[in-house]
C-alpha positions as CSV (number, residue, x, y, z in Angstrom):
1,X,88.4,100.5,93.0
2,X,91.5,98.5,93.7
3,X,91.6,97.0,90.2
4,X,90.9,100.3,88.6
5,X,93.7,101.9,90.6
6,X,96.1,99.0,89.5
7,X,95.6,99.9,85.8
8,X,95.8,103.6,86.4
9,X,99.0,103.2,88.5
10,X,100.7,101.3,85.7
11,X,99.9,104.0,83.1
12,X,100.5,107.2,85.2
13,X,102.6,106.5,88.3
14,X,104.8,103.5,87.9
15,X,105.4,104.4,84.3
16,X,109.2,104.9,83.7
17,X,108.7,107.6,81.2
18,X,109.4,111.1,82.3
19,X,105.8,112.2,82.3
20,X,104.9,115.2,84.4
21,X,105.1,115.0,88.2
22,X,102.0,117.1,88.4
23,X,100.1,114.6,86.3
24,X,101.2,111.8,88.6
25,X,100.1,113.8,91.6
26,X,96.7,114.7,90.0
27,X,96.0,111.0,89.4
28,X,97.0,110.1,93.0
29,X,94.7,112.9,94.3
30,X,91.9,111.7,92.1
31,X,92.1,108.3,94.0
32,X,92.1,109.9,97.4
33,X,95.8,110.7,98.2
34,X,96.3,113.8,100.3
35,X,99.4,115.6,98.7
36,X,100.5,119.1,99.5
37,X,101.7,121.9,97.2
38,X,105.1,121.8,95.5
39,X,105.6,118.0,95.8
40,X,107.8,116.2,93.2
41,X,106.9,112.6,92.4
42,X,109.5,111.0,90.2
43,X,108.9,108.1,87.7
44,X,108.7,104.4,88.6
45,X,107.1,105.0,92.0
46,X,104.5,102.6,93.3
47,X,101.6,103.3,95.6
48,X,99.5,100.4,96.9
49,X,96.5,102.4,98.2
50,X,96.5,106.1,97.4
51,X,93.6,106.7,99.7
52,X,95.9,105.9,102.6
53,X,98.8,108.2,101.5
54,X,99.3,111.6,103.1
55,X,102.2,113.8,101.9
56,X,102.9,117.4,103.1
57,X,104.1,120.3,101.0
58,X,107.4,120.6,99.2
59,X,108.4,117.0,99.6
60,X,110.4,115.0,97.1
61,X,109.6,111.4,96.3
62,X,112.5,109.8,94.4
63,X,112.5,107.4,91.4
64,X,111.5,103.9,92.2
65,X,110.1,104.6,95.7
66,X,107.5,102.0,96.7
67,X,104.8,102.9,99.2
68,X,103.3,99.5,100.1
69,X,100.8,101.1,102.3
70,X,98.1,98.7,103.5
71,X,97.7,101.2,106.4
72,X,98.1,105.0,106.5
73,X,101.5,106.4,105.6
74,X,102.2,110.0,106.7
75,X,105.0,112.1,105.1
76,X,105.5,115.6,106.5
77,X,106.5,118.8,104.8
78,X,110.0,119.2,103.2
79,X,110.7,115.5,103.3
80,X,113.0,113.7,100.9
81,X,112.5,110.0,100.2
82,X,115.3,109.0,97.9
83,X,115.4,106.5,95.1
84,X,114.4,102.8,95.5
85,X,113.3,103.2,99.1
86,X,110.6,100.7,100.3
87,X,108.0,101.7,102.9
88,X,105.6,98.9,104.0
89,X,102.9,99.2,106.6
90,X,102.0,95.5,106.6
91,X,103.4,92.3,108.0
92,X,102.1,88.9,109.1
93,X,101.2,87.2,112.3
94,X,104.1,84.7,111.8
95,X,103.6,82.8,115.1
96,X,100.0,81.8,114.5
97,X,97.8,82.2,111.3
98,X,99.9,84.4,109.1
99,X,97.1,87.0,109.2
100,X,97.8,90.5,107.9
101,X,98.9,93.0,110.5
102,X,99.2,96.7,109.6
103,X,100.5,99.7,111.4
104,X,101.0,103.3,110.0
105,X,104.3,104.9,109.3
106,X,105.0,108.5,110.1
107,X,107.9,110.6,108.7
108,X,108.1,114.1,110.2
109,X,109.0,117.4,108.6
110,X,112.5,117.8,107.1
111,X,113.5,114.2,107.3
112,X,115.7,112.6,104.6
113,X,115.3,108.9,103.8
114,X,118.3,108.3,101.6
115,X,118.6,105.7,98.8
116,X,117.4,102.1,99.2
117,X,116.1,102.4,102.8
118,X,113.4,100.1,104.2
119,X,110.9,101.4,106.7
120,X,108.5,98.9,108.3
121,X,105.0,99.4,109.8
122,X,104.7,101.2,113.1
123,X,108.0,103.0,112.6
124,X,108.4,106.8,112.9
125,X,111.2,109.1,111.7
126,X,111.7,112.2,113.7
127,X,111.8,115.8,112.5
128,X,115.0,116.5,110.4
129,X,116.4,113.0,111.0
130,X,118.5,111.4,108.2
131,X,118.6,107.7,107.4
132,X,121.8,106.6,105.7
133,X,121.7,104.5,102.5
134,X,120.4,101.0,103.0
135,X,119.1,101.5,106.5
136,X,116.3,99.3,107.7
137,X,114.0,100.9,110.3
138,X,112.3,98.0,112.2
139,X,108.6,97.7,112.9
140,X,107.7,100.1,115.7
141,X,111.1,101.7,115.9
142,X,111.2,105.4,116.7
143,X,114.1,107.5,115.2
144,X,114.6,110.7,117.3
145,X,114.5,114.1,115.6
146,X,117.7,115.6,114.3
147,X,119.8,112.4,114.3
148,X,121.7,110.6,111.5
149,X,120.7,107.0,111.8
150,X,122.2,104.0,110.0
151,X,123.5,100.5,110.2
152,X,126.9,99.7,111.7
153,X,129.6,98.1,109.6
154,X,128.6,94.7,108.3
155,X,129.6,91.7,110.3
156,X,129.2,87.9,110.1
157,X,126.2,86.9,112.2
158,X,126.5,83.1,112.0
159,X,126.3,80.1,109.7
160,X,123.6,79.8,107.0
161,X,123.0,76.1,107.6
162,X,122.5,74.8,111.1
163,X,124.0,71.3,110.5
164,X,127.4,72.5,109.4
165,X,128.6,73.6,112.8
166,X,131.0,76.5,113.1
167,X,133.2,77.1,110.1
168,X,136.9,77.8,110.6
169,X,136.9,80.8,108.2
170,X,134.0,82.4,110.1
171,X,135.7,82.0,113.5
172,X,138.9,83.4,112.1
173,X,137.0,86.4,110.5
174,X,135.5,87.3,113.8
């Protein structure tokens, strides 16, 4: 089933041509995705396991969105997930055997995930919340309803290489 889905995904879902959104949705539903009425699914999207994808009505999935959903991924009604956003429900047990760990993601009604956001497993986005462009929502993080959530201004966090010691230009910049 996984291999068959991989071939079908390339032809009908990931395909960059502007084929019908309703055809994309029909193929996803055929493979077990639960997708409500009036959903728009733009080209170049990726869905790892459609049988673990649940999208409410009237939601918009932008171009290039990647649902890397090894676990269930729930998207409410009237949600917008903008272009190039990446949602992954999986990670690894980095402190022992690197085994796969999965946790579902939940995005509640009316939320807007703007361009190029990353949402990690176990995260939840509250009703009508907005993530600003480029935001990373950490594993298990819960974004409250009705807030605008995003990263602070960039700052230098430290040296790339441990053996160099503090660099003068970094100290002066901070």
